[in-house]
C-alpha positions as CSV (number, residue, x, y, z in Angstrom):
1,M,55.2,22.0,-16.4
2,T,54.3,19.2,-18.7
3,R,51.2,18.4,-20.5
4,A,51.1,14.7,-19.0
5,Q,51.7,16.5,-15.6
6,Q,48.7,19.0,-15.7
7,D,46.4,16.0,-17.5
8,I,47.1,14.2,-13.8
9,G,46.4,17.4,-11.8
10,A,43.2,17.9,-14.0
11,S,42.1,14.2,-13.3
12,W,42.8,14.9,-9.8
13,L,40.0,17.6,-9.8
14,A,38.0,15.9,-11.6
15,T,38.0,12.9,-9.0
16,A,36.5,15.7,-6.6
17,G,33.8,17.3,-8.6
18,L,36.2,20.6,-8.8
19,R,36.0,23.0,-11.5
20,P,39.7,23.3,-12.8
21,T,40.6,27.0,-12.3
22,R,43.9,28.4,-13.5
23,Q,44.8,28.5,-10.2
24,R,43.4,24.9,-9.2
25,L,45.1,23.3,-12.1
26,T,48.4,25.1,-11.1
27,L,48.4,24.1,-7.8
28,A,47.0,20.5,-8.2
29,T,49.8,20.0,-10.8
30,L,52.6,20.9,-8.3
31,L,51.0,18.9,-5.7
32,I,50.4,15.5,-7.6
33,G,51.7,15.9,-11.6
34,D,54.4,13.5,-10.7
35,G,52.5,10.8,-8.9
36,Q,54.2,11.2,-5.6
37,D,52.7,12.1,-2.2
38,R,53.5,15.4,-0.9
39,H,53.7,17.3,2.5
40,V,53.5,21.1,1.9
41,T,52.8,24.2,3.9
42,A,50.9,26.9,2.1
43,E,54.0,28.9,2.3
44,S,55.7,26.2,0.7
45,L,53.4,25.4,-2.3
46,F,53.2,29.4,-2.9
47,A,57.2,29.4,-3.3
48,S,56.9,26.6,-5.9
49,A,54.3,28.1,-7.7
50,K,56.0,31.5,-7.8
51,K,59.3,29.6,-9.1
52,Q,57.5,28.1,-11.6
53,G,56.8,31.7,-13.1
54,E,52.9,31.2,-11.8
55,T,50.8,34.1,-10.9
56,V,48.9,33.4,-7.7
57,S,48.7,34.9,-4.3
58,L,49.2,33.6,-1.1
59,A,45.6,34.0,0.2
60,T,44.4,32.1,-3.2
61,V,46.9,29.0,-2.2
62,Y,45.4,28.8,1.1
63,N,41.8,29.0,-0.2
64,T,42.6,26.3,-2.4
65,L,44.4,24.1,0.3
66,R,41.1,24.4,2.3
67,A,38.7,23.4,-0.9
68,F,41.2,20.6,-2.0
69,C,40.8,19.3,1.7
70,E,36.7,19.7,2.0
71,A,36.9,17.7,-1.3
72,G,38.7,14.7,-0.1
73,L,41.8,15.4,-1.8
74,M,44.0,16.1,0.8
75,Q,44.3,16.0,4.6
76,E,45.2,19.0,6.9
77,V,47.7,17.8,9.8
78,T,48.2,20.6,12.6
79,V,51.4,20.4,14.5
80,D,52.1,22.7,17.4
81,G,48.1,23.9,17.1
82,S,49.5,26.9,14.9
83,K,51.1,24.9,11.9
84,S,49.1,23.5,8.8
85,Y,50.9,20.8,6.7
86,F,48.8,19.4,3.9
87,D,49.3,15.8,3.0
88,T,48.3,14.5,-0.6
89,N,47.6,10.9,0.9
90,T,44.3,10.9,2.2
91,H,44.8,7.6,3.9
92,D,44.8,7.1,7.8
93,H,48.6,7.1,8.4
94,P,51.0,8.4,11.4
95,H,53.7,11.2,10.4
96,F,56.9,12.1,11.6
97,F,57.5,15.9,12.4
98,W,61.5,16.9,12.1
99,E,61.8,19.8,14.7
100,D,64.9,21.0,13.4
101,E,64.0,21.1,9.7
102,A,60.2,22.2,10.4
103,K,59.4,18.8,7.8
104,L,56.6,16.5,7.9
105,T,57.0,13.0,6.5
106,D,55.2,9.4,6.4
107,A,55.7,7.5,9.3
108,P,55.4,3.5,8.9
109,S,51.8,2.6,9.2
110,D,52.6,-1.2,10.1
111,Q,54.9,-0.1,13.0
112,L,52.2,1.4,14.7
113,V,49.8,-0.1,17.5
114,I,47.3,1.7,19.2
115,A,45.9,-0.5,21.7
116,R,43.4,1.7,23.3
117,I,42.1,5.2,23.1
118,P,39.7,7.0,25.7
119,D,36.1,7.1,24.9
120,A,34.5,10.4,23.6
121,P,32.8,12.4,26.0
122,E,28.9,12.0,26.1
123,G,27.6,13.4,23.2
124,A,30.5,13.3,21.4
125,E,32.1,10.6,18.9
126,I,35.9,10.6,17.6
127,A,36.4,11.9,14.0
128,S,39.8,10.9,13.5
129,V,43.0,10.3,15.5
130,D,46.1,11.9,14.2
131,V,49.4,10.5,15.0
132,V,52.5,13.0,15.2
133,I,55.7,11.9,16.0
134,R,58.2,14.8,17.0
135,L,61.6,14.0,16.0
136,R,65.1,15.6,16.3
137,R,68.5,14.7,15.3
138,K,70.9,13.4,17.9
139,T,73.8,15.8,18.5
């Protein structure tokens, strides 16, 4: 990781008021150091950190991703109720889930039209609407 990439990671943490611990800075730099949005799982980010020679536990990766989400730096996208992906693009947008590859990608927001959603039950409010479009390759 270059110094410029680390600076980007440190700035990203600062925007949310998060202290730049070594682990947070390492993971932030891996996530956004090149300026690109990412969809990662805790396991894939853990593997990327290990590949870079960084010493960080999987539990720390999970905890850090949760802290990034709570700080508004990322959003969690759950697929199948059990698999979580973490997205650095925090704007509302739909996703494609590629079943064959277990991969999450952005779907074009301008092509999505939701005409109406059901009213929330009494005593509840809608917090968000997640759209995940499941895809598989044609055979």
